[in-house]
N, C-alpha and C positions, 0 to 999 in steps of 0.2 A: 671320699664319699662317707657321709654319715646317714644312717638309715634308722627309721623307727616305724615299725608296723607297716612295712612295705611288701608284704607277702605277694600281692597281686602283680607287682611291677618289678621287683628287684632282680629277678632272673634275666629279663630282657635288658635291664639297665646295666647290670654287670657284664653280660655277654657283649654288649655294644662296645665296652672298653677292651675286653679280651680279644675282640675281632678287629681291633685297630690295625691299620697298615703299618704304623709305627710300633715297634715291638720292645724297645729298650726302656722299660719303666718298671717301677714297683707300684702296686695298686693297694693303697691303704683304705680299709673299710672299717668304720666304727658302727657297731650295733648299739644304739642308744637305749638299751634295756627294753627291747621290743617285747610285747606281751602276746604276739602271735608267733608263727613259726618262721619269721624272717631269718633269725640266726641259724636255724637248722638248714634252711635253703642255702644260705651263704656257705655253709660247711660242705655242700655237695660239690662245690667247684674244686677241681684238682688242677691248680695252676700255681707254680712256684712264685709267680709275681705277686700273688695276693698275700697281703699281711692283714689278718683279721683281728679286730679288737672288740671288746664288749664292756660297756659300762655296767657297774653293779646297780646303779639307779639312773633314772632318766635325768640328764643334766642339760638337754637342749642342744640345738645345732651349733650355737656360737662356741660354747666350751668344748664340744666334741671336735670341731674343726681345729681349734687351737691345740688340742692334744695331738691330733694327727699331723699338724704342721711341725710340731716339735719332734715327733717320732720319725718324720720323713728324712730320707737320705739324699734326695735329689736336689739339684740346684734350681730346677724349675718345677712348679707345682701346677696341677690342673684340677679344677673342680668338676664334680659330677653329682647330680641328685639322684636319689634312689627310685624316683618315678619318671625319670627322663631317659632319653636315648641319644647317644652320640653317633653321628654318621661315621662311616668307616675311616675316612681320612682326616677327621677332625684334628687329632693330635699332631699328625704330620704337617698339616697345613698351618696350624697355629705356631708350631716351633719354627717352621720356615719363615713365617711372617715376622715373628719376633727377631729372628736373625737378620733378615733383609732390612727391616725398618729400624734395627738397633734400639728396640724398645724393652722395657722391663715388664710390661703387662699388656694383654690384649683379650678381647672377647669376640664373639661373633653374633650374627643374627640367628634366629631359630624359626622353626615352623611349629605351629600349635598342633598338638596331637589330634584334637577333635575336628578341626576344620581346615587344616593345612595353611592357614593364613600366616604370612611372614611377619615377625615382629623383631625389633621395633618397626612400626609401619612408616612413620615419617620423621620421628625425632632423631634418627640416625643421620639425617641430612643437616642437622643443626650442630653448632659447636657444643661439645660435651660440657664445657665450662658454663654454658648458658642453661642447658637442660638440667644439670645437677641441682640448680637452685630450686627446681620445681618437682622433679621426680628422679628416680634412678634411671639413667639412660642405658644401663647395661644389664645383661642377663647373667645372673650369678653363676649358674651351672656351666656357663661357657668360659669362665675365667681361667686364664693361664697367666701365671705371675712368677717372677723370680723370688725364691725364698728369702734372699737377702733384703728385698724391699719389704716383705711382710715383717721381717724381724725389725727393720729400721723404723717402721711406723707403729710397732707395738702389737702386731697381730690383730685379730678381731677384738673389738672393745666388748668385754663380757658384760657390760651394763646393758647392752642392746640384745635382749632376748629375741627380738624380731627386728627386721630391717638392718641386720648386722652388715649385709652386703652394701646397702646404700651408704651406711656410715663409713665403711671401709673405702669405697670408691671416692667419697667426698674427701676423706683424709688424703688420699693419693693426689687427687686433682688440686687440693688446696696447697700442696707442695709443688705445684706446677710440673708434675710428672704426667706425661701423656699415657693414656690408655688407648691402645689401638682398637679399632673395630673393623672386623672382617665383614663385609656386607653380604657375603655368601652365607646362607644358613648352613651351619655345621651341626645342628642340634635339634632334637625334637622335644618340645617343652609341654609338659602336662600342666594344665591350669584348672583341672577339676578335682575337687576334694583334696587339695593340697594346702599347705600352711597359709599361703596367700589368700585362699578363698575361705578356709575354715576360720582363720584368725584375722579376719579383715579389720575389725576394730582395733585389735592390738597392733597390727601392722601399721595402721594409720597413726596411732599414737607415737610409736617409735620413729616412723618416717617424719612426722611433724617435729620431733626432737632434733632430727638431723637437719631439717630445713631451717630451724630456728637456732641452730648451734647451741642447744641446751642439753644438759644431762637428763636421762630418763628418771 
Protein backbone atom coordinates (compact mmCIF):
# COMPACT_ATOMS: atom_id res chain seq x y z
CA UNK A 1 0.00 0.00 0.00
CA UNK A 2 1.24 3.45 -0.94
CA UNK A 3 -0.68 6.42 0.44
CA UNK A 4 -0.65 10.17 -0.13
CA UNK A 5 -2.98 12.50 1.76
CA UNK A 6 -5.49 9.77 2.61
CA UNK A 7 -6.39 10.98 6.10
CA UNK A 8 -10.14 10.45 5.60
CA UNK A 9 -9.89 6.85 4.39
CA UNK A 10 -6.61 5.32 5.52
CA UNK A 11 -7.82 4.07 8.92
CA UNK A 12 -10.63 1.96 7.40
CA UNK A 13 -8.36 0.81 4.59
CA UNK A 14 -5.57 -0.39 6.87
CA UNK A 15 -8.03 -1.94 9.31
CA UNK A 16 -9.58 -3.97 6.50
CA UNK A 17 -6.22 -5.69 6.00
CA UNK A 18 -5.54 -6.17 9.70
CA UNK A 19 -8.98 -7.81 10.00
CA UNK A 20 -8.30 -10.40 7.32
CA UNK A 21 -9.13 -14.03 8.07
CA UNK A 22 -5.68 -14.89 6.71
CA UNK A 23 -3.12 -13.79 9.29
CA UNK A 24 0.34 -14.81 8.08
CA UNK A 25 1.59 -11.72 6.23
CA UNK A 26 3.63 -8.55 6.49
CA UNK A 27 1.91 -5.28 5.65
CA UNK A 28 4.20 -2.79 3.91
CA UNK A 29 2.90 0.78 3.78
CA UNK A 30 4.62 3.71 2.13
CA UNK A 31 3.59 7.25 2.98
CA UNK A 32 4.48 9.19 -0.15
CA UNK A 33 5.29 12.44 1.64
CA UNK A 34 1.74 13.29 2.71
CA UNK A 35 1.08 16.90 3.67
CA UNK A 36 -1.89 16.07 5.91
CA UNK A 37 -1.80 13.82 9.02
CA UNK A 38 -1.90 10.51 7.13
CA UNK A 39 1.51 9.44 8.44
CA UNK A 40 0.53 10.27 12.02
CA UNK A 41 -2.61 8.17 11.65
CA UNK A 42 -0.58 5.25 10.32
CA UNK A 43 1.62 5.44 13.40
CA UNK A 44 -1.39 4.88 15.66
CA UNK A 45 -1.60 1.23 14.62
CA UNK A 46 0.08 -1.17 16.99
CA UNK A 47 0.53 -4.31 14.91
CA UNK A 48 3.86 -6.07 14.42
CA UNK A 49 2.88 -7.07 10.87
CA UNK A 50 3.00 -3.44 9.71
CA UNK A 51 6.24 -2.14 8.20
CA UNK A 52 5.90 1.59 7.70
CA UNK A 53 8.00 3.63 5.26
CA UNK A 54 8.04 7.32 4.37
CA UNK A 55 9.40 9.10 1.31
CA UNK A 56 11.31 12.34 1.88
CA UNK A 57 9.59 13.79 -1.18
CA UNK A 58 6.55 12.84 -3.23
CA UNK A 59 7.72 10.36 -5.90
CA UNK A 60 4.39 8.93 -7.03
CA UNK A 61 2.67 5.55 -6.87
CA UNK A 62 4.80 3.73 -9.45
CA UNK A 63 8.17 4.33 -7.79
CA UNK A 64 6.72 3.85 -4.30
CA UNK A 65 5.32 0.43 -5.21
CA UNK A 66 8.65 -0.65 -6.69
CA UNK A 67 10.40 0.29 -3.44
CA UNK A 68 7.92 -1.76 -1.42
CA UNK A 69 8.22 -4.74 -3.75
CA UNK A 70 11.97 -4.79 -3.26
CA UNK A 71 11.59 -4.39 0.52
CA UNK A 72 9.07 -7.24 0.76
CA UNK A 73 10.02 -10.64 2.17
CA UNK A 74 7.07 -12.73 0.98
CA UNK A 75 6.77 -14.89 -2.12
CA UNK A 76 3.28 -13.59 -2.91
CA UNK A 77 2.35 -9.90 -2.91
CA UNK A 78 -1.09 -8.29 -2.68
CA UNK A 79 -2.05 -4.72 -3.54
CA UNK A 80 -4.30 -2.41 -1.54
CA UNK A 81 -5.12 1.25 -2.11
CA UNK A 82 -5.37 3.74 0.74
CA UNK A 83 -8.94 4.79 -0.08
CA UNK A 84 -10.35 1.27 -0.65
CA UNK A 85 -11.42 -1.58 1.63
CA UNK A 86 -10.76 -5.31 1.35
CA UNK A 87 -13.46 -7.72 2.44
CA UNK A 88 -12.44 -9.95 5.39
CA UNK A 89 -11.72 -13.12 3.39
CA UNK A 90 -10.11 -11.45 0.39
CA UNK A 91 -6.52 -12.63 0.99
CA UNK A 92 -7.58 -16.11 2.07
CA UNK A 93 -9.72 -16.60 -1.03
CA UNK A 94 -7.12 -15.23 -3.43
CA UNK A 95 -4.33 -17.39 -2.02
CA UNK A 96 -6.59 -20.44 -2.26
CA UNK A 97 -7.50 -19.50 -5.85
CA UNK A 98 -3.86 -19.12 -6.91
CA UNK A 99 -3.04 -22.49 -5.39
CA UNK A 100 -6.00 -24.38 -6.86
CA UNK A 101 -5.62 -22.87 -10.33
CA UNK A 102 -1.80 -23.03 -10.25
CA UNK A 103 -1.55 -19.39 -11.32
CA UNK A 104 1.02 -16.65 -10.75
CA UNK A 105 -1.46 -13.76 -10.51
CA UNK A 106 -5.13 -13.07 -9.90
CA UNK A 107 -7.55 -10.24 -9.25
CA UNK A 108 -11.19 -10.03 -8.21
CA UNK A 109 -14.24 -7.96 -8.96
CA UNK A 110 -15.21 -5.12 -6.63
CA UNK A 111 -18.22 -3.12 -5.51
CA UNK A 112 -18.21 0.64 -5.82
CA UNK A 113 -18.28 2.50 -2.52
CA UNK A 114 -20.92 5.04 -3.52
CA UNK A 115 -23.55 2.87 -5.24
CA UNK A 116 -22.61 -0.78 -4.56
CA UNK A 117 -22.47 -1.54 -8.29
CA UNK A 118 -20.25 -4.49 -9.19
CA UNK A 119 -17.32 -3.90 -11.53
CA UNK A 120 -16.18 -4.96 -14.03
CA UNK A 121 -19.79 -5.09 -15.15
CA UNK A 122 -19.58 -7.08 -18.39
CA UNK A 123 -15.96 -7.09 -19.57
CA UNK A 124 -15.05 -9.88 -17.14
CA UNK A 125 -17.11 -12.21 -19.34
CA UNK A 126 -14.77 -11.59 -22.30
CA UNK A 127 -11.21 -12.92 -22.80
CA UNK A 128 -8.66 -10.72 -21.06
CA UNK A 129 -6.44 -10.89 -24.14
CA UNK A 130 -9.20 -9.13 -26.06
CA UNK A 131 -10.20 -6.54 -23.43
CA UNK A 132 -6.59 -5.48 -22.72
CA UNK A 133 -6.37 -4.05 -26.26
CA UNK A 134 -8.98 -1.43 -25.35
CA UNK A 135 -8.86 -0.96 -21.58
CA UNK A 136 -7.50 -2.41 -18.36
CA UNK A 137 -9.71 -5.41 -17.53
CA UNK A 138 -8.44 -5.66 -13.94
CA UNK A 139 -8.82 -3.72 -10.70
CA UNK A 140 -5.31 -2.84 -9.54
CA UNK A 141 -6.12 -2.79 -5.82
CA UNK A 142 -7.22 -6.44 -5.97
CA UNK A 143 -4.00 -7.73 -7.52
CA UNK A 144 -2.29 -10.70 -5.92
CA UNK A 145 0.89 -11.79 -7.70
CA UNK A 146 4.00 -13.86 -7.18
CA UNK A 147 7.01 -11.67 -6.46
CA UNK A 148 9.14 -13.77 -8.82
CA UNK A 149 6.87 -12.79 -11.73
CA UNK A 150 7.15 -9.10 -10.88
CA UNK A 151 10.95 -9.41 -10.81
CA UNK A 152 10.92 -11.32 -14.10
CA UNK A 153 8.98 -8.63 -15.95
CA UNK A 154 11.01 -5.79 -14.46
CA UNK A 155 8.58 -4.49 -11.80
CA UNK A 156 6.37 -1.50 -12.63
CA UNK A 157 7.65 0.60 -15.52
CA UNK A 158 8.64 3.89 -13.84
CA UNK A 159 8.09 5.84 -17.06
CA UNK A 160 4.37 5.33 -16.42
CA UNK A 161 3.44 7.86 -13.75
CA UNK A 162 -0.21 6.90 -14.32
CA UNK A 163 -1.81 3.76 -15.82
CA UNK A 164 1.14 1.82 -14.39
CA UNK A 165 -1.24 -1.05 -13.60
CA UNK A 166 -2.55 -1.20 -17.17
CA UNK A 167 1.02 -1.33 -18.46
CA UNK A 168 1.94 -4.04 -15.92
CA UNK A 169 -1.03 -6.24 -16.83
CA UNK A 170 -0.33 -5.84 -20.54
CA UNK A 171 3.28 -6.93 -20.03
CA UNK A 172 2.05 -10.03 -18.21
CA UNK A 173 -0.58 -10.95 -20.80
CA UNK A 174 1.86 -10.29 -23.66
CA UNK A 175 3.99 -13.09 -22.19
CA UNK A 176 0.94 -15.39 -22.37
CA UNK A 177 0.79 -15.57 -18.59
CA UNK A 178 -2.76 -15.95 -17.33
CA UNK A 179 -4.17 -13.53 -14.77
CA UNK A 180 -7.07 -15.18 -12.98
CA UNK A 181 -10.21 -13.22 -12.17
CA UNK A 182 -12.39 -14.14 -9.20
CA UNK A 183 -15.90 -13.09 -10.15
CA UNK A 184 -16.95 -12.69 -6.52
CA UNK A 185 -16.35 -9.10 -5.35
CA UNK A 186 -13.67 -9.12 -2.64
CA UNK A 187 -12.99 -5.39 -2.54
CA UNK A 188 -14.77 -2.07 -2.07
CA UNK A 189 -13.49 0.46 -4.60
CA UNK A 190 -13.62 4.22 -4.22
CA UNK A 191 -14.01 6.10 -7.52
CA UNK A 192 -14.62 9.59 -6.13
CA UNK A 193 -11.80 12.13 -5.72
CA UNK A 194 -9.17 9.51 -6.48
CA UNK A 195 -6.30 9.54 -8.96
CA UNK A 196 -8.44 8.15 -11.78
CA UNK A 197 -11.03 10.92 -11.43
CA UNK A 198 -8.75 13.85 -10.53
CA UNK A 199 -6.06 13.07 -13.12
CA UNK A 200 -8.38 11.86 -15.89
CA UNK A 201 -6.48 13.49 -18.76
CA UNK A 202 -3.12 12.26 -17.53
CA UNK A 203 -4.53 8.77 -17.06
CA UNK A 204 -5.87 8.80 -20.61
CA UNK A 205 -2.52 9.84 -22.05
CA UNK A 206 -0.61 7.05 -20.31
CA UNK A 207 -3.35 4.50 -21.06
CA UNK A 208 -3.15 5.49 -24.74
CA UNK A 209 0.59 4.83 -24.58
CA UNK A 210 -0.14 1.32 -23.33
CA UNK A 211 -2.72 0.67 -26.05
CA UNK A 212 -0.40 1.96 -28.78
CA UNK A 213 2.69 0.16 -27.41
CA UNK A 214 4.68 3.39 -27.17
CA UNK A 215 6.78 5.01 -24.47
CA UNK A 216 5.29 8.01 -22.63
